[in-house]
PDB file of N, CA, C and O in Angstrom:
ATOM      1  N   MET A   1      23.167   6.727   0.153  1.00  0.00           N
ATOM      2  CA  MET A   1      22.185   6.530   1.152  1.00  0.00           C
ATOM      3  C   MET A   1      21.126   7.890   1.012  1.00  0.00           C
ATOM      4  O   MET A   1      21.472   8.872   0.354  1.00  0.00           O
ATOM      5  N   LEU A   2      19.997   7.830   1.607  1.00  0.00           N
ATOM      6  CA  LEU A   2      18.640   8.849   0.974  1.00  0.00           C
ATOM      7  C   LEU A   2      18.950   9.705   2.202  1.00  0.00           C
ATOM      8  O   LEU A   2      19.272   9.443   3.361  1.00  0.00           O
ATOM      9  N   PRO A   3      18.678  11.108   1.336  1.00  0.00           N
ATOM     10  CA  PRO A   3      18.519  12.316   1.691  1.00  0.00           C
ATOM     11  C   PRO A   3      17.079  11.919   3.266  1.00  0.00           C
ATOM     12  O   PRO A   3      16.080  11.227   3.074  1.00  0.00           O
ATOM     13  N   ALA A   4      17.373  12.473   4.402  1.00  0.00           N
ATOM     14  CA  ALA A   4      16.122  12.932   5.297  1.00  0.00           C
ATOM     15  C   ALA A   4      15.010  13.735   4.361  1.00  0.00           C
ATOM     16  O   ALA A   4      15.401  14.597   3.575  1.00  0.00           O
ATOM     17  N   VAL A   5      13.422  13.364   4.504  1.00  0.00           N
ATOM     18  CA  VAL A   5      12.791  14.505   4.587  1.00  0.00           C
ATOM     19  C   VAL A   5      11.968  14.930   5.275  1.00  0.00           C
ATOM     20  O   VAL A   5      11.076  14.088   5.176  1.00  0.00           O
ATOM     21  N   ARG A   6      11.580  15.798   6.033  1.00  0.00           N
ATOM     22  CA  ARG A   6      10.851  16.274   6.875  1.00  0.00           C
ATOM     23  C   ARG A   6      10.299  17.318   6.660  1.00  0.00           C
ATOM     24  O   ARG A   6      10.923  18.154   6.006  1.00  0.00           O
ATOM     25  N   GLY A   7       8.614  17.707   7.248  1.00  0.00           N
ATOM     26  CA  GLY A   7       7.687  18.184   6.881  1.00  0.00           C
ATOM     27  C   GLY A   7       6.743  18.017   8.246  1.00  0.00           C
ATOM     28  O   GLY A   7       7.016  17.550   9.352  1.00  0.00           O
ATOM     29  N   VAL A   8       5.662  18.525   7.770  1.00  0.00           N
ATOM     30  CA  VAL A   8       4.537  18.160   8.873  1.00  0.00           C
ATOM     31  C   VAL A   8       3.248  17.727   7.422  1.00  0.00           C
ATOM     32  O   VAL A   8       2.951  18.386   6.426  1.00  0.00           O
ATOM     33  N   ILE A   9       2.870  16.696   7.788  1.00  0.00           N
ATOM     34  CA  ILE A   9       1.857  15.907   6.854  1.00  0.00           C
ATOM     35  C   ILE A   9       0.448  16.967   6.962  1.00  0.00           C
ATOM     36  O   ILE A   9      -0.246  17.227   7.945  1.00  0.00           O
ATOM     37  N   ASP A  10       0.314  17.595   5.104  1.00  0.00           N
ATOM     38  CA  ASP A  10      -0.899  18.321   5.247  1.00  0.00           C
ATOM     39  C   ASP A  10      -2.111  17.357   4.496  1.00  0.00           C
ATOM     40  O   ASP A  10      -3.131  17.983   4.209  1.00  0.00           O
ATOM     41  N   ARG A  11      -2.101  16.427   4.277  1.00  0.00           N
ATOM     42  CA  ARG A  11      -3.216  15.362   3.596  1.00  0.00           C
ATOM     43  C   ARG A  11      -2.517  14.271   3.378  1.00  0.00           C
ATOM     44  O   ARG A  11      -1.303  14.244   3.174  1.00  0.00           O
ATOM     45  N   ARG A  12      -3.582  12.923   3.427  1.00  0.00           N
ATOM     46  CA  ARG A  12      -3.517  11.722   3.481  1.00  0.00           C
ATOM     47  C   ARG A  12      -4.395  11.351   2.973  1.00  0.00           C
ATOM     48  O   ARG A  12      -5.512  11.693   3.363  1.00  0.00           O
ATOM     49  N   ILE A  13      -4.221  10.484   1.876  1.00  0.00           N
ATOM     50  CA  ILE A  13      -5.077   9.762   1.027  1.00  0.00           C
ATOM     51  C   ILE A  13      -4.809   8.227   1.200  1.00  0.00           C
ATOM     52  O   ILE A  13      -3.693   7.823   1.524  1.00  0.00           O
ATOM     53  N   LEU A  14      -5.709   7.509   1.006  1.00  0.00           N
ATOM     54  CA  LEU A  14      -5.980   6.065   1.694  1.00  0.00           C
ATOM     55  C   LEU A  14      -6.900   5.416   0.445  1.00  0.00           C
ATOM     56  O   LEU A  14      -8.110   5.262   0.612  1.00  0.00           O
ATOM     57  N   ALA A  15      -6.183   5.011  -0.937  1.00  0.00           N
ATOM     58  CA  ALA A  15      -7.165   4.143  -1.811  1.00  0.00           C
ATOM     59  C   ALA A  15      -6.915   2.763  -1.804  1.00  0.00           C
ATOM     60  O   ALA A  15      -5.778   2.372  -2.068  1.00  0.00           O
ATOM     61  N   ASN A  16      -8.048   1.757  -1.471  1.00  0.00           N
ATOM     62  CA  ASN A  16      -7.716   0.425  -1.284  1.00  0.00           C
ATOM     63  C   ASN A  16      -8.474   0.021  -2.399  1.00  0.00           C
ATOM     64  O   ASN A  16      -9.225   0.858  -2.901  1.00  0.00           O
ATOM     65  N   TYR A  17      -8.384  -1.644  -3.104  1.00  0.00           N
ATOM     66  CA  TYR A  17      -8.913  -1.674  -4.394  1.00  0.00           C
ATOM     67  C   TYR A  17      -8.540  -3.237  -4.242  1.00  0.00           C
ATOM     68  O   TYR A  17      -7.624  -3.861  -3.706  1.00  0.00           O
ATOM     69  N   ARG A  18      -9.891  -3.613  -5.099  1.00  0.00           N
ATOM     70  CA  ARG A  18      -9.773  -5.274  -5.067  1.00  0.00           C
ATOM     71  C   ARG A  18      -8.246  -5.698  -6.598  1.00  0.00           C
ATOM     72  O   ARG A  18      -7.810  -5.303  -7.680  1.00  0.00           O
ATOM     73  N   VAL A  19      -8.112  -6.499  -5.780  1.00  0.00           N
ATOM     74  CA  VAL A  19      -6.812  -7.859  -6.638  1.00  0.00           C
ATOM     75  C   VAL A  19      -7.356  -8.912  -6.444  1.00  0.00           C
ATOM     76  O   VAL A  19      -7.970  -9.467  -5.533  1.00  0.00           O
ATOM     77  N   GLU A  20      -6.818  -9.253  -8.146  1.00  0.00           N
ATOM     78  CA  GLU A  20      -6.795 -10.902  -7.935  1.00  0.00           C
ATOM     79  C   GLU A  20      -5.827 -11.656  -7.604  1.00  0.00           C
ATOM     80  O   GLU A  20      -4.723 -11.685  -8.149  1.00  0.00           O
ATOM     81  N   PRO A  21      -6.336 -12.563  -6.333  1.00  0.00           N
ATOM     82  CA  PRO A  21      -5.114 -13.466  -5.646  1.00  0.00           C
ATOM     83  C   PRO A  21      -4.097 -14.091  -6.268  1.00  0.00           C
ATOM     84  O   PRO A  21      -3.038 -14.343  -5.692  1.00  0.00           O
ATOM     85  N   ASP A  22      -4.298 -14.338  -7.285  1.00  0.00           N
ATOM     86  CA  ASP A  22      -3.739 -15.424  -8.055  1.00  0.00           C
ATOM     87  C   ASP A  22      -2.316 -13.578  -8.316  1.00  0.00           C
ATOM     88  O   ASP A  22      -1.161 -13.755  -7.928  1.00  0.00           O
ATOM     89  N   ALA A  23      -2.507 -12.836  -8.635  1.00  0.00           N
ATOM     90  CA  ALA A  23      -1.696 -11.773  -9.278  1.00  0.00           C
ATOM     91  C   ALA A  23      -0.942 -11.290  -7.153  1.00  0.00           C
ATOM     92  O   ALA A  23       0.238 -11.508  -6.880  1.00  0.00           O
ATOM     93  N   LEU A  24      -1.517 -10.943  -6.531  1.00  0.00           N
ATOM     94  CA  LEU A  24      -1.096 -10.817  -5.257  1.00  0.00           C
ATOM     95  C   LEU A  24      -0.330 -12.314  -4.792  1.00  0.00           C
ATOM     96  O   LEU A  24       0.354 -12.221  -3.773  1.00  0.00           O
ATOM     97  N   ARG A  25      -0.373 -13.302  -5.270  1.00  0.00           N
ATOM     98  CA  ARG A  25       0.639 -14.429  -4.695  1.00  0.00           C
ATOM     99  C   ARG A  25       1.594 -14.411  -5.562  1.00  0.00           C
ATOM    100  O   ARG A  25       2.466 -15.163  -5.126  1.00  0.00           O
ATOM    101  N   GLU A  26       1.979 -13.876  -6.755  1.00  0.00           N
ATOM    102  CA  GLU A  26       3.181 -13.367  -7.222  1.00  0.00           C
ATOM    103  C   GLU A  26       4.209 -13.056  -6.264  1.00  0.00           C
ATOM    104  O   GLU A  26       5.201 -13.682  -5.890  1.00  0.00           O
ATOM    105  N   LEU A  27       3.603 -11.642  -5.880  1.00  0.00           N
ATOM    106  CA  LEU A  27       4.407 -10.613  -5.467  1.00  0.00           C
ATOM    107  C   LEU A  27       4.589 -11.058  -3.644  1.00  0.00           C
ATOM    108  O   LEU A  27       5.596 -10.695  -3.037  1.00  0.00           O
ATOM    109  N   LEU A  28       3.844 -11.600  -3.180  1.00  0.00           N
ATOM    110  CA  LEU A  28       4.061 -12.184  -1.620  1.00  0.00           C
ATOM    111  C   LEU A  28       5.276 -13.386  -1.694  1.00  0.00           C
ATOM    112  O   LEU A  28       5.208 -14.464  -2.285  1.00  0.00           O
ATOM    113  N   PRO A  29       6.327 -12.876  -0.954  1.00  0.00           N
ATOM    114  CA  PRO A  29       7.476 -13.696  -0.598  1.00  0.00           C
ATOM    115  C   PRO A  29       7.094 -15.294   0.062  1.00  0.00           C
ATOM    116  O   PRO A  29       5.926 -15.395   0.436  1.00  0.00           O
ATOM    117  N   GLU A  30       7.668 -16.108   0.176  1.00  0.00           N
ATOM    118  CA  GLU A  30       6.606 -17.452   0.738  1.00  0.00           C
ATOM    119  C   GLU A  30       7.235 -17.523   2.222  1.00  0.00           C
ATOM    120  O   GLU A  30       8.460 -17.581   2.328  1.00  0.00           O
ATOM    121  N   PRO A  31       6.636 -17.522   3.062  1.00  0.00           N
ATOM    122  CA  PRO A  31       5.745 -18.661   2.812  1.00  0.00           C
ATOM    123  C   PRO A  31       3.767 -17.919   3.094  1.00  0.00           C
ATOM    124  O   PRO A  31       2.713 -18.454   3.439  1.00  0.00           O
ATOM    125  N   PHE A  32       4.248 -16.208   2.630  1.00  0.00           N
ATOM    126  CA  PHE A  32       2.474 -15.902   2.815  1.00  0.00           C
ATOM    127  C   PHE A  32       2.058 -16.197   1.642  1.00  0.00           C
ATOM    128  O   PHE A  32       2.735 -16.465   0.650  1.00  0.00           O
ATOM    129  N   GLU A  33       0.740 -16.140   1.772  1.00  0.00           N
ATOM    130  CA  GLU A  33      -0.402 -16.322   1.274  1.00  0.00           C
ATOM    131  C   GLU A  33      -1.810 -15.354   0.630  1.00  0.00           C
ATOM    132  O   GLU A  33      -2.803 -15.834   1.177  1.00  0.00           O
ATOM    133  N   PRO A  34      -2.065 -14.669   0.075  1.00  0.00           N
ATOM    134  CA  PRO A  34      -3.274 -13.669   0.174  1.00  0.00           C
ATOM    135  C   PRO A  34      -4.376 -14.097   0.436  1.00  0.00           C
ATOM    136  O   PRO A  34      -5.075 -14.892  -0.192  1.00  0.00           O
ATOM    137  N   GLN A  35      -4.661 -13.254   1.948  1.00  0.00           N
ATOM    138  CA  GLN A  35      -5.839 -13.354   2.597  1.00  0.00           C
ATOM    139  C   GLN A  35      -6.719 -12.885   1.241  1.00  0.00           C
ATOM    140  O   GLN A  35      -6.275 -12.511   0.155  1.00  0.00           O
ATOM    141  N   THR A  36      -8.335 -13.055   1.738  1.00  0.00           N
ATOM    142  CA  THR A  36      -9.289 -12.861   0.153  1.00  0.00           C
ATOM    143  C   THR A  36     -10.466 -13.045   0.907  1.00  0.00           C
ATOM    144  O   THR A  36     -10.651 -14.034   1.617  1.00  0.00           O
ATOM    145  N   VAL A  37     -11.727 -11.585   0.692  1.00  0.00           N
ATOM    146  CA  VAL A  37     -12.771 -11.718   0.402  1.00  0.00           C
ATOM    147  C   VAL A  37     -13.445 -11.904   0.071  1.00  0.00           C
ATOM    148  O   VAL A  37     -13.470 -10.947  -0.703  1.00  0.00           O
ATOM    149  N   ASP A  38     -14.487 -12.521  -0.182  1.00  0.00           N
ATOM    150  CA  ASP A  38     -15.449 -12.822  -1.519  1.00  0.00           C
ATOM    151  C   ASP A  38     -14.486 -12.964  -2.534  1.00  0.00           C
ATOM    152  O   ASP A  38     -14.607 -12.214  -3.503  1.00  0.00           O
ATOM    153  N   GLY A  39     -13.665 -13.673  -2.521  1.00  0.00           N
ATOM    154  CA  GLY A  39     -13.026 -14.170  -3.345  1.00  0.00           C
ATOM    155  C   GLY A  39     -12.052 -13.288  -4.361  1.00  0.00           C
ATOM    156  O   GLY A  39     -11.525 -13.711  -5.390  1.00  0.00           O
ATOM    157  N   TRP A  40     -11.942 -11.853  -3.761  1.00  0.00           N
ATOM    158  CA  TRP A  40     -10.430 -10.980  -4.102  1.00  0.00           C
ATOM    159  C   TRP A  40      -9.527 -10.488  -2.700  1.00  0.00           C
ATOM    160  O   TRP A  40      -9.923 -10.422  -1.536  1.00  0.00           O
ATOM    161  N   GLY A  41      -8.639 -10.282  -3.071  1.00  0.00           N
ATOM    162  CA  GLY A  41      -7.454  -9.377  -2.546  1.00  0.00           C
ATOM    163  C   GLY A  41      -7.243  -8.216  -2.003  1.00  0.00           C
ATOM    164  O   GLY A  41      -7.436  -7.270  -2.766  1.00  0.00           O
ATOM    165  N   ILE A  42      -6.910  -7.959  -0.933  1.00  0.00           N
ATOM    166  CA  ILE A  42      -7.006  -5.803  -1.254  1.00  0.00           C
ATOM    167  C   ILE A  42      -5.565  -5.599  -1.403  1.00  0.00           C
ATOM    168  O   ILE A  42      -4.706  -6.431  -1.110  1.00  0.00           O
ATOM    169  N   GLY A  43      -5.335  -4.255  -1.951  1.00  0.00           N
ATOM    170  CA  GLY A  43      -4.572  -3.680  -2.521  1.00  0.00           C
ATOM    171  C   GLY A  43      -4.162  -2.191  -1.898  1.00  0.00           C
ATOM    172  O   GLY A  43      -4.858  -1.520  -2.660  1.00  0.00           O
ATOM    173  N   GLY A  44      -3.923  -1.831  -1.582  1.00  0.00           N
ATOM    174  CA  GLY A  44      -3.676  -0.444  -1.380  1.00  0.00           C
ATOM    175  C   GLY A  44      -2.802   0.783  -1.774  1.00  0.00           C
ATOM    176  O   GLY A  44      -1.684   0.291  -1.925  1.00  0.00           O
ATOM    177  N   ILE A  45      -2.739   1.771  -1.956  1.00  0.00           N
ATOM    178  CA  ILE A  45      -1.523   2.964  -1.725  1.00  0.00           C
ATOM    179  C   ILE A  45      -2.035   4.045  -0.889  1.00  0.00           C
ATOM    180  O   ILE A  45      -3.216   4.391  -0.945  1.00  0.00           O
ATOM    181  N   CYS A  46      -0.998   4.703   0.049  1.00  0.00           N
ATOM    182  CA  CYS A  46      -1.075   5.641   0.554  1.00  0.00           C
ATOM    183  C   CYS A  46      -0.442   7.050   0.137  1.00  0.00           C
ATOM    184  O   CYS A  46       0.716   7.451   0.248  1.00  0.00           O
ATOM    185  N   LEU A  47      -1.617   7.686  -0.395  1.00  0.00           N
ATOM    186  CA  LEU A  47      -0.570   9.352  -0.839  1.00  0.00           C
ATOM    187  C   LEU A  47      -0.870  10.428   0.337  1.00  0.00           C
ATOM    188  O   LEU A  47      -1.857  10.698   1.022  1.00  0.00           O
ATOM    189  N   ILE A  48       0.393  10.886   0.245  1.00  0.00           N
ATOM    190  CA  ILE A  48       0.936  11.672   1.769  1.00  0.00           C
ATOM    191  C   ILE A  48       1.153  13.272   1.354  1.00  0.00           C
ATOM    192  O   ILE A  48       2.048  13.229   0.509  1.00  0.00           O
ATOM    193  N   ARG A  49       0.811  14.493   1.522  1.00  0.00           N
ATOM    194  CA  ARG A  49       1.275  15.679   1.070  1.00  0.00           C
ATOM    195  C   ARG A  49       1.829  15.989   2.193  1.00  0.00           C
ATOM    196  O   ARG A  49       1.456  15.497   3.259  1.00  0.00           O
ATOM    197  N   LEU A  50       3.091  17.116   2.055  1.00  0.00           N
ATOM    198  CA  LEU A  50       4.234  17.231   3.142  1.00  0.00           C
ATOM    199  C   LEU A  50       3.993  19.105   2.975  1.00  0.00           C
ATOM    200  O   LEU A  50       3.672  19.603   1.896  1.00  0.00           O
ATOM    201  N   VAL A  51       4.127  19.594   3.721  1.00  0.00           N
ATOM    202  CA  VAL A  51       4.344  21.268   3.953  1.00  0.00           C
ATOM    203  C   VAL A  51       5.689  21.642   4.198  1.00  0.00           C
ATOM    204  O   VAL A  51       6.453  20.705   3.968  1.00  0.00           O
ATOM    205  N   ASP A  52       6.277  22.724   4.599  1.00  0.00           N
ATOM    206  CA  ASP A  52       7.546  22.698   5.399  1.00  0.00           C
ATOM    207  C   ASP A  52       6.995  23.191   7.080  1.00  0.00           C
ATOM    208  O   ASP A  52       6.036  23.780   7.579  1.00  0.00           O
ATOM    209  N   GLU A  53       8.052  22.643   7.454  1.00  0.00           N
ATOM    210  CA  GLU A  53       7.749  22.732   9.119  1.00  0.00           C
ATOM    211  C   GLU A  53       7.632  23.784   9.261  1.00  0.00           C
ATOM    212  O   GLU A  53       7.394  24.233  10.382  1.00  0.00           O
TER     213      GLU A  53
END
C-alpha cells in the first residue's frame, strides 16, 4: 500500500508536446487510437510542487 501524500499545491506546470502517432499507438491499449492534429499526437506531463499544509 502506498503512503498518503498531503500538502497544498504551490505550483503547477503543464507541458504538452508533439508525439509521432505510431509511438502513441504502441502505448495505447486496444481499441483506442491516437487522435491527431496536423498529423501529430499530443503528449503531456503535469509537474506539481506541494508545500506543507
